[in-house]
N, C-alpha and C positions, 0 to 999 in steps of 0.2 A: 504493500500500500504506500501511497504517497505520504510524506511526513509533514508535520506541522511546523510553523514558525511563530515566534512571538513578535508583536509589533516593536518590541525593544531591539529586535535584530534588523529592523529596516534600514538603519543607517549603515550597518555593515553590508547589507545587500546593495545599497546604493553605491557604496565605495567599490564593491566588487564589480558592479556593472560598469562603472567608469574605467576601472583598470582593465577589464576584460574586453572592452569595446563592444559588448553585447547588451542584451536586455535582460534584466533580472526582475522578477515580479514579486511583490510582497506576498508572503505565504507560500511561495513555491519551493518545496523542499525535495521534489523529485530531482533526479539528475537531468538537468536541462543543459546540454552541452552546445556551445556556440563555436563554430569555426568561421574564420574569415575567408572570403573568396572574392576573386575579381569577376566582373561580368560586364557585358555591354548593356543591352536593354534588359528589362524584366522578362524572364522567360527564355532568354537566349544567351549564348556565348559564355556558358558557365564553365569554370575550371575548378580544380581541386582547392584552390586558395580563395577563401570567400571573404567578402567585405562585410562590415557591420550592418549594412542596410539589407543584407540577404542572409538571415541567420539560419544555420543548419543546427537543429536541436535533436538530441538523443534522450528519449524518455526512458528512465529505468524504473521498472515495476517489480516490487518484491515486498514480502513482509519485513517488518522493521527490526524488532529485537532479535528474532531468530537468525537473521542473516546480516547482522551488523558488520561482521568481519568481511563477508563477501561483498557487501555494498562498498566498503572501503577499497577492496580490490578492483571492483568495477570502476570506481573513481580513478584509481591509479592508471588503469588501462586507457581510460578516455584521455586523461592528461598526457599519457605517453604518445598519443596521436595528435598532440597540440590542440586538443579541444579543451574547453574550459567548463568543467562541471561545477554546479552550484548545489550543495546538499546541506541543508540545515534540518536537524532532526530533534529539536528541542521545543518544549512548551505546547501551548494549545493553539489550534488553528483559528484565525479570525474570520474565516469564510466557511460556508457549507462545504464539506470535503468533496462531495461528488461534483458540485459545480466547478470547483477549482481544478480537480484533475482532468475533468472533461475539457475544460478551457485550455489547459496546457497540452493535452493530447492533440487538440485541433491545431495548435501552433507548433507541434513537433514533427520531425521528418522521419525519425527512426524509432522503433519500439524495441526495447531490450527487456525481456522477462527473465527473472531469476527465481526459481522455485525450489523450496526445501521440503519440509515435512508438514507445514501448517497451511491451511486454506485461507486464513485471514478472517478479519471481523466482518460480519454481515450486519448492516444497519437495520433498525427495526422496520423500516418501510421498504426494504429491499429483499428480493428472494435469493440473490447471489452476493458473494462477498465483493468488496471493492477491488480485490486482486483480479477476480474473473471479469468484473465489469470493465476494468482498464483494458484487459486483453480484447474484449469484444469491441470496445469503443475505438480501438486502434485499427479497425478494419480498413484495408486499403493501403496501409503503411508497410514499409519493409519491416520484418520482424526477425529478431534473433532471440532464441529461447534456450535457456540453460537450466538443467535440472540436476539437483544434488543427488549423488548416489543414494539409492533407496535405503531408508532406515526402517527400524521395526515398527514405528508408530506413525507412518504417513497418513494424514487425514484422508478418509475415503472420498470426501468431496474434491480434494485436490487430485486424487487418482482419476476421478471421473473427468475433471477438467483437462487433465493431460491426455486422456483418451480423445476428448473433443478436439484438442489441438492437433493430434495425429490424424483424425478423420478429416480435418481441414486441409490435409495434404502438406502440413508443415512439420518437418523433422526437427528434433531438438538434440542438443549435445549435453552429455552428462559430465559432471566434474566431482572430484572427491575433496580437493583442498582449494582454499581461496586463491593460492598462487596459480593453480591450474586454470581457474576461472579467468583470472586476469589475462593470461596468455591467450585463451580462447577468444575472449572479447576483442582484444587488440587485433588478433589475426582476422577475425570475421568482419570487424568494422572496416579494416583496411581494404579487404576484398569488396565488401558491399559498396563503399564509397567510390572505388575505382570502377566497378562494373555497372552500378546503377546510376549514380549521380553524374559521373563524367560522360556517360553516353549521351546525356542531354545536351552537352556542349558540342557534340559531333553531329547535331541535326543538320541535314544538307541544306536546310533553308535558312540557317541562322545567320549566315553572312550577308543575306540580302536585306536584313532589317537595319534601319538607321541606328547609329551608335548612341544618339542622345535620347532615344525612346526610353522612358523610365518613369517610375513613380517617385515623387518627392519623398525624402526621408524625414519623418517627424523627429523633432529634437526632444520630445517628452513622451512619457509612457502612455499608452492607450489604457484607459481605466473603464472597467465595467462593460455594460451593453453586451454581455455574452449571448443573451437571447436574441437581440436584434442582429448581432453578427451572424449567428447561425441561420436565422431566417433569411437574411440577405444572401449568405453563401448558397443556401439552397435555391434561391431564386435565380441568381446569376449563373449557376451551373446547370440549371434546368434547360435542356435544349429547346423546349417549347416557349421559353421566355427570353425575349431578345431586347426588351426595353424596360428598365426599372428606373423609376423616378423617385428620389428621396425628396420629400417635401417637408417644409417646416419654416418657422421664422428665422431671421438672421440670428446667429449666435447659438442655435440649438445643437450644433455639432454635426451638420450634414456632411461637410467636406471630410472631416476626420473619420467619420464612420464609413464613408465611401472608400477612402484610402485603405483603411484597415480591411474592409471587405475585399478589395482588389488584391491586397497583399496575401490574404488567406486563400483566395480563389485562384491565385496565379498559376499553380501547377496544372489547372484544368485548361489553360489557354497557351497558344503559341507565343503570344505577345500581350503585354499589358502596358497602357500608356495613359497619361493624364492630359486633358485639354482644359486649360484655365481661361475662362471667359470673364474674369472679374473686371478687367480693365477695358473690355470690348463693349461699346455702346451701340454699334450698328450691326444689324443682322447680316449686312452685306459682307462683313469680314469673317463670318463664322467659318466658311470653307477654308479661307486662307489660314486662320488660326489653327484649325484641325490639321491642315497640311503641314504647317510649321511645327506643330507638336510631334508629328510623325516623321519629320525630316523630309517631306515631299515638296520639292521646289515647284514654283509656278512656271508655266510655259504657255505660249500662245498656240501650240500645235493642237491642243484640244482643251475643252473646258476643264477647269481645275477639279470640279466635282467628278467628272469622268475619270480623271487621273487618280483621284482618291479611291474610287470604286474599283478600278483595275488594280491598284496597289493592295487593297484589302482582299479583294477576290474571295476565295473560299477559305481563307485562313481563320482559325478560331482565335479571335482577338477580342479583348475586353478594353473598351475605352471609357474612362471616367471623365465625364463632361461636367465641369464645375461651374456653378453660378449662372445657370441658364436664364434666370428670370430677367436678366438685363436685355436679352435679345429674343423674346418669345416669338417675334415675327419670323424667325429663322427655323422654327420647329420643322418645317417641311424639308429642310436640308437633311436633318436626321432621318426623316421618313424615307427620303431617297436613298440614303446610305443603307438603311435596313432593307429596303425593297430590292436593291440590286447587288447585295452581297448575301452569302449563304450562312456564314457562321460568326458574323459580327454581333457582339452584345454591348449595349450601351447602358452604363450606370450613370444617371444624370442627377445632379443636385439642383434644386430650384425652390423658390418660394411659392410656386404654383405649378399645377400639373400642366403637361404639354398638350393634352387632348389629342393624342395620336392613337391610331389603331394598335391594339396589342400592348398598350402601355400598362404596366403594373405599378400601382402607386404604393409607396411605403412611407407612411406618415411617421416621421422621426419624433419620438416622444421625448419629454424631459428625462433626465436621469432618475432612477428609482429613488424615491424619498423614504426615509425611515418613518416609522410611526412617531407621533408627537412625543410619546413618553418612552421611546426606545432608549436602551442603554446597553453597555457592554457589547457582546458579540452581535446582538440584534441590530445595534446601531452601525457597527462596523461592516455588516453585510450589505449596507446600502451603497449603491454606486455613487450617489452624490456625496456621501460622507467620505468614501474612499478617495474621490477626486479632490475634495478639499484637503484632506490629510496629505495626499501625495504632493499637491502643488504648494501647500504651505511649508512642508518640510523642504521642498526644493529651494525655497527662499531663505532657509536657515531658521525657520520657526522651531522652537523647542516645545514639542507637544508630548505630554506624558499620558494623555488619553485616559485619565481617571474618570470616575463616574460623572463628576460635575463638569469637567471639560467636554466630555462627549455629549452631555446634555446641551451645552451651549452650541457646539458644532451642529448638532441636530437642528436646533432652532435657526441657526444661520442658513443651513441648506433649505429648510422649509420656507423661510422668508424669501429665499431666492428662487423658489419654485422649481428647483432641480435644473435650472438653466446652466449649461456648462460655462459659457462665457462669464455670466454673472458670478458663478462660484470661483472661477479662476481669478477674476479681478479682486474679489473679496479675500481670497487666500493670499494674494500678493501682499496684503496689509497685515497678515497675521504676525509676521516677525516683528513689526513695529508696534502694533496696537495690542496684540494678544486677543484670544477669542472673546473674552468678556467685553472689552472696550469696543471691539469690532462689532459685536452684536448690538451694543448700546447705540452706536452711531448709525448702524444699518437700520435698526428699528425706527429711529427718529426720521431718517431720510425716506424710508419706504412709506412712512405715514404721510409725508408731505408730497413726494414726487410721484403722484398718480395721475397727473394731468396731461398725459400724452394724447395725441389725436384719437378720437373715439373710433375712427374707421380702421385703426390698426388693431391687429390681434392683441388679446390681453397679454400674452407672453411678450409680445414686442414692446408693449408699454412697460412691462416690468423690466425688460432688458434696458430700455431707454432710461428708466429710473436708476438702474444700477450704474450705468455709465455716468449719468448726471451726478450720482453720489461720489464716484471716483473723481470726477472733474471738480466738484466742490471742495475736495480735500487738497487741491493744488493751490500753491500761492499765486500771486498775480503774474509773475514772470512765467511760471509753468503754464498757467491758463492761456496767456497770450500766444506762446509758442505752440501749444497744443492745438489751438484753433487755427493758427496759420499753417501748420502742417497738413491740415485738411485740404489744402490746395493741390497737394500731390496725389497721384494715383499710383498704385503698386509701390515699389520701393523707391528710395531716393538716397543720394549720397550726402555726406556731411557737407561737402562743398556746396551742393545745391541748396540744402537747408539754410546754410549761412548766407548765401547770395540772395535768396528769395525772402527769408523771414527776418533777418537781423535789421534792427534800427535802434534808436535810443531807448525804446521801451523794452527791447530784448537785445542787449548789447553782446551778451556772451551765449551764443546758441549752443556751444558744445556742453557747457555745464548744465544748462536747462534740459537739453536733450538727454543727457545722462540721467537726470532726475526722472524724466518721463519713462526711460527704459526701466529704471528701478521700480517704478510704479506700475509696470506692465501695460501701460497705455501705448508704448512704442516698443517694437521688437527689433532686435539686431539681425542682420543678415550677414552672409559671408562677405568679407572685404573684397573689393575689386581694385586691383592695381594699387594696393596700399591705402585706398580710400574706404573708410568705414561706410556701411550701408545700413539703412533702417527701413522698417515698414510698419504699417498699422493694420489691424484687423479692419475689414471693410465696414462693419457696423460702427466701429469706433471712428473711422475716417469720416463717415457720413455725419456722425454727431459733431465732429470737429468742424466740418464744413458749415454746418448749421450755425455753430457758434461764431464762425468767421463772418457769416452773412449778417447775423444779428449785430455784430460789432461794426458793421458798415465797411468792412475791409475786403470783402470778397473780390470785387472787381479790381481793386488796386493790387491785390496779391496775384490775381490771375495775370495781370499785366506783367508783374515782376517775374512770375513763373514763365510766361512766354518769352520775355526778354532773355532770361537765363538760357533757355534751351535753344533759342534762335542763335545767340552768341556762341553757345557750345557747338552747334552744328557748323557754323562758319569757321570756327577755330579748328574743328575736326577735319574740315575739308583740306586745310593745309597739311594736317597730320597724315592723311591718306596719301597725299602727293609726296610727302617726304619719307614714307616707308613705315608709318605706324598703323597700317591698315588693320592688322590683326587686333591690336589693342583697342583701336577705335571701334571696330565692329563689336567687340565684347562689351564696350561701354554703351554703344547704341542699343544692343539687345537688352541690356540691363535697364535702360531708360526709355525703351521703345514706347511704353504706354504713356509716359510723360511727354515725349515728343509729339505723339499723336494728339494728346490733350492740348498741348500748346498750339499746334497748328489749327486745331478745331476752334480754339478761342480766337486766334487771329482772324480766321475766316468769319467767325460770328461777329467780330469787331470790324469787319470790312477792311481788314489789312491784308488783302490778297497779295499785294506786291511783296510783303515781307515773307509770305509763305513761298512765293516763287523763288526768293533768294535762298530760303532754307532748302528748297528742293534742288537748287543749283549746287548747293554745298553737299547735299546728301546723296546725289544720284550714284556715285561710285559704291556707297555702302548698300543701297537698294539693289544695285546690279550684282555685287559680289554675293549677297545673301539671297538672290533670286526673288526679291520682294517687289516684283514688277507691278503686280496689280495694285498694291498699296500706293506706290509712287504715281502710277498712271491716274488712278482715281483722284488722288490729291491734286494733281496738276489740272485735271479736268474741272474740279471744283474752282480752282483758281481762275481758269479760263472761262468759266460760266458767265462772268461779268468782264469779258476781255476789254471792253471799251473803257473801263475805269482804270485800267492798268497803264502805266507809262510804257513807252516803246521798249525800254530796256527790260522791264519785268515781263512784258509779253514775250520778248525774245527768250528770256530765261525759262519761262514756263513751257514754251514751245520746244526749246532745246531738250529739256528734261523729259518731256512726254515722248519726243522722238527717240531719244537715246534708250529709254526703257522699252519702248515698242520694238526697237531694233534688237535689243538684248533678248526679247522674247522670240525673235525671228519673224515678227509681224512687219515685214517690209512695206506692205501696202499702207499700213497705218503710220509707219515711221516716216516715210519719205516726204509726204506733204508737210508734216509738222516741222521736219528738219529744214526743208526749203524755206518755209516761212521764217524760221529762226535765223537762217543764214542771210536772208534778205534784210531782216530787221537789224542784225548786227552790222551788215554792210552799210546801211544808212547811218548807223551810229558810229561808224569808223571803229568798231570794236573788233580788232584783228584776232584777239584770242577767242572770243565767242564764235566768230565766223570760221576760224580754223577748226574748232571743236565740232561744229555742226558738219563741216565738210568731210571729216573722217568717216563717219557712218554712211554719209551720202556717197562717198567714193566707193566704199565696200559694196553698197547696194548696186551701184552702177557697174562695178567690176563683175558682179555676179550676172548682171543682165547684158552688159556689152563691154568689150575688152578695153579699148584705149581710153575711153572717157573716164572710167573709174580710176585707172592708174594715174592719169593726168591730175585728177582732183586730189588724190592722195599725195602726189608729189608736191602739189601746191601747199597742202597742209603742212608737209614736212618743212618746206621753206619757211612758212609763217612761224611755226613753233621754234625753229632754229633761230630766226631773227628775234623772237620774243624771249629767247633763252629760257623757255618753259620745258624743262627736261621730262616732266611727267607726260605732257602732251606730245612731245617729240617721241618718246618711247611708244606711246599709244599709236601714233601715226605710222611709225616705222614698222611695227609688227603687223599692222593692218596692210601696209603697202607690200611687205614681204609675203603676207598671206595671199594677196591678190595676184602677185607674180607666180607663186606656187600653183594657184588655181589655174593660171594660164600656161602652166608647164614651162615657165622661164626660171628654172631652178637655179641656174648659175647666177642670174641677175638678182635672185631673191636673197642669196647668202649675205651680201654686204649689208643691206638695211636690217636684216634680222640679227646679224652679229652685233651691229651697233645698238639695236634695241635691247638685246640681252645685256650688253655691257652697261647701258644706261639703267636698266631695271635693277641690276645688281648694285650699281652705285647709289641709287635712291632707295634701295631696299623695298621695292614694291613687288610682293610675291605674285599678285594676280596678273600683272603685266609680264613678269618674268616667266611664269608658268606657260602662258599662252604664246609668248614670243619663242620660248624653247620648243614648244610643239611645232610651230610653223617652221623653225629652223630644222627640226628633225625631219619634217616632210621634205624640205629642200634637199637635205643630205640623202634621203632615200631616193629622191628623183635623180640625184647624181650618182647613185650606186654606192655611196659611202655608208655601208650598213653599221660599221663600228662607231663612227662619229654620231650617227643617228641614235644608236642605243644609248650612248653616254648622255646626250642632251635630253633625250626623252625620259630617262630615269630621273634626272634632276627635275624635269618638269612635273613628273608624277609626285615626287616628294614635296615640291613646293605647293602643289594644288591640295594635297592631303593636309599639309600643315595649316593652310588657310581655310580648309573645309570648303573649297570652291569646287563643286561637283562638275561644273562645266569643264574646267581644265583637267580634272581627274579623268573624266570619260574621254576627252580628246587625247590625252597622253596614252591611255591604255589602248585606244584604237591605233594610234601611230606605232606603238610598240608591237601590237599584233601584226601590223603590216611589215615591220622590220623582221619579225620572226618568219613570216611567209617568204620574204626575200631570201632569208638564210636557208630555207627549206625545212624549218622546224615547224611543221604545219600544226601539229596537235598543241604545241606550246602557244602558237599564235592564236588558235581557236580558244584556248583557255583565257587568254588576255582579252580577246574580242568579246567573249562571253561575259567577262567581268565588266567591260564597258557597257555591254548590252544590259547587264543587271542594273547598273547605275541609271541608265536611260529609262529602261522599262519600269522599274519599280519606283523611281523618283521623278519621272517626267522631264528629264533634261533632254532637250532636242539636239539633233545633229546640226551643227552650224552649216549654213548654206555654202560656205567656202569649203567645207569638209565633205559635202555630200557625195561628190564623185569618187573620192578616195575611199570613203566608207563603203559605198556599193561595190567598188572594185575588190576590196579586201573580203567582203562578204561572199562575193561570187567565187573568188579563188579558193577560199577555205571550203566552201560547200562542194565545189567541183573536185577537190583533192581528197576530201574525207568521205564523201557520200552523205546522203541525207541522215541516215541513222546515227552514224558516228558523229557527224557535225552537231546534230541536235543534242546528243548526250554530252559532248565536251562543252558546248555552249552553256548548257544547263549547269554543269559543274562549275564553270567559271563564274556564272551569275551568282552562285551560292557562296563565293569566297568572301570572307571577312577582310577588313582593312589590312591586318597584319599578314594574312595569307596572300593578299594581292601584292603587297610589298615584297614578300619572300619570292613569289613566282616571278615578279617583274625583275628581281635582282639577277635572275638567270638569263635575262635578255642580253 
């Protein structure tokens, strides 16, 4: 049987958890072993070394006193495999025993049963012992069973249980001494881990999934909700149920429950990912956000929704779609995804139902409350009390949990109606105020703060009251900054907070921000490039924005917010050109929601020209990240009132729209906009703008007619050289070289491409370097210099992967495939070509128009040499390769 813990042991458990890098749960005294392992996405690319966000647990079931020595031996065996057992076997359990061991069995991966002579204790309301119940509850898990050599007095019920185990087809191993048991467990676990778990990492489809598909890793322990978790797990793993919507008010815990459900249900799916819609206000962006979450780039070759449907196909995939209430008009997008895929399951959180066919509604309740007069174990069994105790101790509160203190905590939780956010905010004060003073203040505030809007749910009013109570505990400086932080959406940096929020009323943002973090109204995020980052819960952010509006500061802070992100974008444009593209892209992705909000405010304020200038600064980032649709739609909104724009801003908007349409491969849309931009820049005598528009126009013309395009590109080269614009010159030279390769003037292409490569290295711009190297590789192939082509193409692939630019990765792989064909290494070439096809097919990256002829030529040669059956098999194998495998295969080129 599983063994009990005392609450006095929880600090030790907490310390063990931190030291082990795993999760340790109060009351859990079974052997729950956690190993670290690396992995790509959830459900794929797993190896034998595991990270803390993917815990592998070994559940040890046995009687306690009889097998104490053997349990110690089992622990030693587990530790010998670098697993981390946690086994406490003292005192009384603060939870119902069966609920606890069933919860831990659900979260465990391997079951180890050790049986001696005793059958174990049977609870009054049960027909079998906990020992047998644990074995039955472990159905579907890998099991290792060990039986002590028979003694004269083995319990007949245990004998019968062992017969049932054998009838299940499971053999067990016998042992005489604890040392022998330790050896058996160590050997069997090692075999099990290598044969069962590592096979999952060898799935032929694992390499085709994007690396960044994953579930966020919570930083605090999931408490309670065992019943809801089991119900949801049953729903999402039921093949007849494909859409489950968690509904409830803000702060009820929908997101955390959905994440825990996904983590527990993960073994039933090929992939699990989260789509966060918190900062998305337009239903038009839903498809783009889902694609971004899955790592599927946007392309004009087909509608993005169609690309997503093809990407998902028949895969068993679970998508957690969070905060859908912001974009209810987009529910039909989810309906289309479900209609045209066969095994997609959606787990949606929303404040209201989606009203779609087949939708299963799960109304998320508050946490279980204790009876008003509950005390002792009865109080501690309540989810809400457990949450308060866990979070209060996390802040350093010293709780002895005697009868009086437990009674106070019960009253706090009942006053807060079991709402998780309200309980967490209250618990954050426990270390400073103590439970008694906390209750006194809370009771007074709850009696007053009941005047929320009547059309809001009662729990929403209670939550608003709780946040108001926390807000009223702040001093004047804290309150001012708290309200001003409501201008941000999603996370924000310290630099942004200081630039937007500081003035004479809040002179020291850092100190006040630290105070708000301590009070749990602001949360810290991982630092980015040495800059601390922060965020607020959505409901808290909304409350802060209301306070900002009441203070009459909302419009002024929105202006400052827009000013900051406009200036950041313009400064970043220079950084992209001087080689900081990777850093700036990471910064943009972190601040993407705020940049969108800033541009929306500028458009609402009829400052369209400023948005055009932001677009001019940001287009390289949009291009590199394949955010074509977002950029194009923003520029179309700018141009909706084109006559109000200055000629320069009209030219900027037209240029960005044309460049992004060109990047999509939509030349029919790009060319007219680029010609308008070039004409406007010409009238303004803006040589830089004119040259920038001329480059894509030259490529389009080169694809359509020979001399005209090359002439245009050569003029752009002259202009950029005269302007001493090295980034623009690099861009123009690699495009010119590409046009010459397209027209089979390989010898003429080498000089401009070599110069482009040298410039790209000098200014450290990976995206231009990677594509210039690919074009140079094609030129060398055209000249028959296979060795030189292989060298530059390998460098191109590495640069593209480092920047996560899928266009250049696919281009480099295809060129390497062509080089292999030239060498006569046909199967190797097909593998590389398949890897490129995998990138294009699963993520929607189109073949560049300049590459289309060579692409088709390589395809035809490979198929002709290998035959249809072999070609298809090798291409499929290449498409399934992961990033590391692609690099290893490419290194043999």
